[in-house]
N, C-alpha and C positions, 0 to 999 in steps of 0.2 A: 504494500499499500504506499503511495507516494506521500511524502511529508506535507502537512498543512500548516497554516499560520498558528494553529492552536497547539501543535506539538511543542513540547519543551525542548529548548536547544540542547544538543548533545553535550556542550561544554558545561551546562548546568547539571546534567544527569550523571556525569562521569565522576569517578573519585579523583579529586585534585591531587596531583603529585608534583613535587619539585621538578622544574624543567632545567636540565643540564645539557649544554651544547658541547659536542666534541669536535674539534678541528684538527687538521693535520693528518687525518687518516684517509689513506687511499684504499677503500674497502673493495674496489673492483679489480685493481691490477696487483696489489701487494698482499701476498698471502699472510704475512705476519700481522698486518693491519686488519685483515679480514678476521683472523682468529681472535684478535683483541676485541673487535666489534661483536663478534658472536658470543664471546664470554660475557660482555655487558648485557646483551639483550635476549639471548636464547635461553629457553627453559628457566625463566626466573621463578624461583620458589617463593612462597608466601613469607618466608623468614628473612628475605633480602629487603633492604631499605627501599621505601617507595620513591623511586626516581624515574622520570621520563627522560630517556636519552634520545638525542638526535645528532646525526653526523652532518656538519655544515662546512662549507669552504671557509678558509681563513679570512677572506675579505667579504664574507657574507654581510649584507646590509640589514641591520636590525631596525625595528620601528623607531622613528625619530622621537627623541625625548622633548616634550613641549617645554617651553620656557616656564620656569617656576614662578607662580603667582605670588607677588609680595603683598597684595591687598585684595580684599573682597568687597570693598566699600561700595563700588558701583557695579559689582558683578551680579547678574540675574541668571540663574541656571536655566538651560533650555530643556532639560529632561532629567530623569532620575539616573538611568544607567545606560551607557553606550552599548550598542549591540556587539561591538568587537572587543570589549574590555576583557571579558573572561577568557576568550580564545587567545587574546594577546599574551596574557600571563601564563596560560597553559602551554602554548605552542610557539610563541614568537619572541618573547622577551625572557632569556634564560636567567636563572639565579646565579649561574656559574658557567663561564666558558673555559674549557680545558684544551690547551694546546698540546698536542702530542708531537714529540720531536725525537728523532733517532740520534742519540749522542752518548758515547761511552766516556767515562772519566779519563781514560788514557788515549783518547782519540788524537791522532797526529796533527789534525787541523783544528785543534780546540778553539783557538782565538777566532778563526774565521766563522766557525759554526756557532760560537757563543754570540758573535755579532749578528749572525743570521737569525738566531733564535730570538734575540732582543728585538730585531726588526719585525718579526712575525707577531710578537706580543704587542708591539706598538700599533700594528695594523688592526689587531683585534680590538684594542682599546679605542682606536679612532672610529671603528665601525659601530661601536656601542654608543657613540655620540652622547657622552655625558651621563649615561645611566649608572646606577649604583651596582651593577652586576659585577660580581667577583671574577678574577682571572687567575687561572692556575696553569702550571706547566708540568707535563709528565714526560720524562726522559725514557725512551724505549732503549734498553741496553741488552747486549748479548750475554753478558756474564752476570752471575748471581753476586750481589754486593756483599761486602764484608760487613760484620756487625758494626754499629755506630761507634766512632772513636778510633777504630783500628786502621781506617784508610785515610791518612792525612791528606793525600792529594785530592781525594773525593770531597773532603770537608772544605778545603781551600777553594776548589773550583765551584762547589755548590754555592758558597758565599759570594764568589765573584759573579756567577750567573744570576743570582738573586739581585745583586747590585745592578747589573747591566739591564735586567728586565724590570727593575723597580718592583720586585716581589718580596713578600715576607717569607721567612724560611718554612712556614706552614703551608705555603702555596706551591712548593716545589716537591715533585714526587719522582720516584724511580720505579720503572716497571721492567724487571728482567723477563725476557721472553724465554721461559724455561718450561719444564714439565708441569710446574705448579702454577700455571698462568691463572686459572680460575680463582685460586686462593688469594693471589696478589690482587686480582681485579676486585674481589669482595672487600679487601682491606682498602683499596682505593676508593670504591664507591661509598664506603662508610665515612671516609674523610671528606668526600664531595658533599655528602649529605649534611655534615656539620657546617660546611661553608654556605650551603643553601639555606640552612636554618637561620644563620646569621643575617643573610640577605633578606629573608622574609620578615625577620624580627625588625630590621631597619625600615622596611617598607611599611609595616604596621605603625611604627613610631612616626614615620613621615605623614601618614594619613591622619593619625590622631593629632598631630601638631597643627592641622588646619582649624581645629575646633574653636580655638580662641579668637579666630577672625570672623566667625559666623554669627549671624543674629537670626532669631526665630521668626522675624517678619518677612524677610526676603529669601532666606536660605534654607527653608524647611526641606526642600528636595535634597539639599546637600547633606543634611543630617542623616537621611535615609541612605543616601549613596555611600557616605563614609562608613556607616555601620556595616553595610553589606560588604564593602571592600575589605574592611578589617576582618570580618568573618571569613571571607574567601582566602585572604592571605593566611589567616590562622589555619585553615584547612590545608593549604599548601605546606604549611609548617608542621602538619599532622597534630596540631593542638586542637582537637575536636571539642573539648569542653569549652574553651574560650570562643571557638567558632560558633557554638550553639548559643552562648551568651550574647554575642554581637548580633546573630541573626534574629534572636528574640527581641532585642532592642530595636533593630530595623523594622521588624513586623509591627511593633507597638507604634513606632513613629510614622509608619506609612498610613496607619488608620487615623492619625491625628491630622493628616493633610485635608484641606478643604476640597471636597469633591464637587464637580459639576460635569455637565455632559461632555465637555471637550477633553477632560483629563481622566474620565472614569475608566476608560480602557487601559490607560497606562498604569493607573494605580492598581487595578485588578491584576494586570499582567505581572507587575512586580510583587504584589501580595502573593500571587500564585507561586512565583519563583522562590520567595523567601520561605513560604509555608513548606514547599517541597524540601528545601534544605533542612528545615527544622525537623520535619517528620523523618527524613532519611537518617539524620544524626541520632534521633531518639531511638529508632530501630537499631542503629549501629551500637548504641550504648546499652542495648537490651532493656529499654524502658518502653515497651509497646503501648502501655496505657497512656503515657505522656504523648506519644505520637497520635493515638486515637483522639485524645482530648484536644490536642492542638488542631487536628483536622476538623473536628466538630465546631470548634470555636471559629475557625477560618470560614467554614460554610455559613455559619450563623451571621458572621459579619459581612459577608459578600453577597449572599443570595438575593438581597433586595437592591443591589447596585446594578440596576438594569441597563442604564445608559440610554441612548437614543431609542425612542419607540419604533422607528422605522428599521432599526437594526437589532431588534430584541432577540433574533435568532443567534446573534453573536454571543449574547449572555448565556443562552442555554448551551451553545457549543463549548464555551469556556467552562461552565459548570460540569458538563460531561467529562471534559478533560481532567478537571480536578479529581473527580471520583475515580476515573481510570488510572491516573498517575498514582493515587494513594493505593489503589488495588494492586498495582505493579510493585510498589514499595513493600506492601504487606506480603505479597507472594514471594518476593526476593528474600525478605527476612525469614520466612518459613523455610525456604530452601537452605538457609544458612543455620537452621537449628531452632528457630522460634516455634512454639506450639500454639496452634489455633484450635478453636472449638466450633461446634455446629452453629452456635448462635452469633459467633464473631469470627468470620473468615472473609477472605478477599472477594468471595462470590457476591456478597451483598453490595460491595462498592462497584463491581462491574455491572451488576443489575441496575443500580441507580444511574450509573453512567449511560446505560442503554436507554433508560427512561428519559433522561435529558436529551439523548440523541433522537429519540422518537418525537419528543416535544419540538426539537429543532426542525425536524422534517415537516411537522404540521405548520410551524411558523413560516418556514421557507415557502411552502405552497400558498400561504396567506399573503405574505408581504412581497414575494418575488415573482408573482405572476403578472407580468406587464403585457400591455397590448402589443400585437405583432409589429406595429410601426415604431415601437420604442427601440432604439439601437444603443449599443455600448458607447459611452461618451469618449470622444477624442479631442485633444490628446488624453491618453490614459491617465486619470488622476491617481492611480495606484502605482505608477512608475516613479522611480527616483533616478537621479543622475548616476549614482554608484550602483544601483541595483538592489541595495539593501537600505533599511531604515537607519537613521543615526541613533535613535534611542528606542528601546523596547516599548512596545504598546502604543506608539504614536501613530497618527494618520499620515500617510505618505504625502498628502496634498497640503498639510499645514505642520510640517516638522518644526520642533523647537518653539511652538506657539503655546503659551501657558495661560493666556487670558480666558475669561469666561465665555465671551462671544467669539464665534469663528471669524477670522479676518476677511473672508470672501464668501458671502452666502450662496452665490451661484456655484462657486467651486465646491462648496460643501454639499449642495444638492447633487452635483455630478459624481462626487466621491461616494455618497450614499447609494446612488443608482448603480455605480460600478460594483460596489460590494454586493448589492442585491442580485445583480446579474451573474456575478461570480458564484454566489450561493446556489443559483439554479443548476449549475453544472456539477455540484457536489453529489457523489453517490451515497446518499443518505442510508439506503438499505444496506449497503456493504458495511458501513460503519456500525450500524445497529446489530447486524448479524455477527460481526467480529466480537463485539462486546458481549452479546448474549452467549456466544460460544464459549468465551472465557469464563462467564458466570456458571454456565452448565458444567464445565469441567471442574470448577471448584465445589459445586454442590454435590457432584457425583463423588468427588474425593472425600467430602465430609459427611457422606451418607444422609443426604437430604432429598429423598426421592420425589416428594411432592413439588418442592421448589424446582428441581431438575425438570420434571414433566411440564410444569407451568411455563418455564422459560423455553422449553423445546417447542411448545405450542406457539409462543410468540415468534420464535425463529421461523417456524413453518409459515406463519401468517406473513412475516416479512419477506420470505422467499416468494410468497404468492404475489405480494405487491411489487416485488422486483422482477416478476414474470419468469421466475425460475421454478416452473410448476412441478417438474419431476422431483427436484430436491425437496420442495414443500410437501409433496405427497409421501415421500419416503419418511420424513420426520414425523408428520402427522399420523401416519399408519403405525409408527413405532410406539407412540404414546397413547393411542386409543385404548389399548388393552388395560392400561392403568386406570383409566376413567370408567371403563366397563366394570372392572373388578370392584372399584370403590363406589359404584352406582351414582356417579356424578352425571345425572342424565342431561341436565341443561348444558353443562360444559361439553359433554360428549356430542350433543346435538349440534352445537356451534362448530366443533372440530369436524364432524361429519359433513356439515354444510360447506366448509372450506375445501375438504378433501373431495367432495363431489364436483365442485367447480374445477379443481385441479385435474381430476380424472376426465372431465368433459373437455377441458382445454388441451389436454395431451392425447386425447383419443384412446384412452385405456378402457376398452369395452367391459372387460370383466370387473374391473374396479368400480366402474360407473354402475353396473348392475348391483354389486355387493352393497355399496353405500346407499343406493336408492332403496334397496330392500330394507335396510336397517332404518333409514329415515322415515319410512311409512309404518314402521313397527311400533310396538308398545313403549319402547324406551325413548322414542323421539318426543320432544316437547314442542314440535312445530304446530302452527295453527292448521286447521282442517283444509283451508284453501291452499296452503303451501304443500301439504301432503298430497292433495289432489293433483297439483301441478307436476309433482315428482312422479306420481302414479302414471299419469298420462305419458310422460317422457319415458318411463320404464316400459310401458306397453309398446311405445313406438320402437324402442330398441329391440324388444323381443319379436316384433313384427318385421325386423330388419330395416327399419327406417331411421333417419337421422333425427335425434332429439332436438327439441327447441333449446335455444341458448339459455344458460344459467344467468340469473340476475347479477348486476354489479360486477361484470367482467369487462376487461379491456377490449375495446372494439376491434382492434387489430388482431388480438389473440383469438377473438371469437371467429373472425373471418378465416384465419388459418385453421382453427379447430373444425369448422364445418367441412373444409376440404379433406382433413384427416379422417373424419367420421365417414365420409362418402367412400374413401378407399378402404377403411377398416371393415365396414359392414359388407362391402362387396366381397372382400376376402374371407370374412367370417360366416358367410351365408351357409346355413345348414349345420354350423358347428354347435357342439354342446359345451356348456360351461358347468363345471362342478364347483358349487359354492360351499366352502367349509363353514357351516353354521355354528360350529362349536367356538369359532373365533370371533363371533359377533353376537348381537342381540337380535335374533331374526324376527320377521313379522309373523312367523308360524310358530304356534305352541303345540307341543305334542306330549301326551301322557298315555300310559297303558294301565289296564285294570284286569286282574284275574277274575274269572266268573265264579270261582269257588276258593274258599280259604285253603283247601288241600286237594291233592290228586293222588290216585293210586298208580302203582307201577303199571306201565303199558296202557294207561288210560290217556286218550288225547287231551292235551292241555288247551283250554279255551281262554282267550283273553280279548278284551276290547281295546282298540287303539283309538284315542280321541285326537283329532287335529282341529286347531282353531286358527283362523287367519285374522290378523289385526287389519289387514288391507281389504277394504270393501270390494275392490275390483278383482279380487283373486278367486278363481274357481279351481277346486280340486278335480283332477281327472285321474281315475284309477284304471290301470291296465292289468 
């Protein structure tokens, strides 16, 4: 399924790990370098430090560092969180850049190579363009080094190299390429992890230092932004307790913002992001009740923030995604060892997500059904110059706009029309079926048969609306036996009605006869006029004639079905169908009675067989 605007960004859903860039490695043509890279990234076990490594060229250009702001006096923020910020710190701006360089302590060309190494380090520093990223050097050597203090030449040259490269002694490492390569690599990455920890600690201090310049009148968005950033950097530092504390602060602050129609979507979007982070960390800390309590609070606070009445389907789409995301988190936690119960399992959240998706479908048909002469607005109000939004949750046609009234009412109308027309092309049934399918799998796992059957009926009905009649028939036929066993006659009648339509639209003659016979029987709760219509159609089929169309069916599907029935009845002329009445509630009742309470040996046994038809138009013929 293709991603939609309501899907959470992958950089939000992943586990943040310190980003370390490795330069100076030729992993394509140099076998030693390739072996080093494989030792870093292949078969990483859970007990190794959480670092994301990437091989980059020495002169790689990192994102430019913006000029540091010295005052916030006249600064008005344009949004809460930039769309590229999380990805930038996960994949573009490293906490540490490590330069690998082949150099032994006794190398004959030591001076020249020391100078070359210093130049490479300076190129890395220049490309970082004023960022606080740490730089380290790893010397790839052929020999195993002597214990510290025993090799005087190595100590002298190490000091000279650090001086030439402007490095501290803690940023220079030696990597002997020997049989114990993986062991050396693990020691190296532990040292890299400490450097990364220092970097993220400094970044947290830098973000916190802005607080003294802010005021609550014009900088409310920045209070939310800075708490989120501090939480995210804490996650990169693997300090999840502090991360949770800052995300909770950010969540509280975002609901203090003044909401109006123009910023409602941005506030809900960021509230959803922060809620996701809080719930994920609660599950990670093995406090599932806290996660559930947070999610309930989130839904209570946001469910009435509808936004624009013409775009109300966006609110239900967002609500559906909130329940789905929490269901995913809950399911992931269970796979990692959390215990769930019948009354509290991910199935309930997927089911609620499906309910909102069904509501979205109804709202889309209500608000997005325009006249044929209405065309998509041009130029496209949903397009941006860069192809992406600057800030999460903002409208493409008025990015960075924070005032209550839209800046251009005509442009606003075009934007709303574009969103409505885009909504028309959404495959709603596909979304609903996927959610219901997730819920069914959960209720099956936790042994909730009635919930499972109920949702399978909904899936069958959704397949029917999606014109996938064969799939609908298969699902409905599977659950009918449960409703027969438990004598839910009104529910069974409803399911049989949908199944009859599916069998008619797919030209399944035997199924059509079976469902018709059951719908005119004693278990059916249909009105007499409805039963009469089904009787007439059944007689037509038994007379080898095409039945009349079933009510409330798609016109195109009915035309296709009429052609199918003509072909099927021609081929089926003179055929006999055996109907297994033990699998349904038939319209014929049968019982037998012995004429005497006992019989002697060799005496003929006499009995009466009574047949009763619930269908008035049925005649018994005995041969």
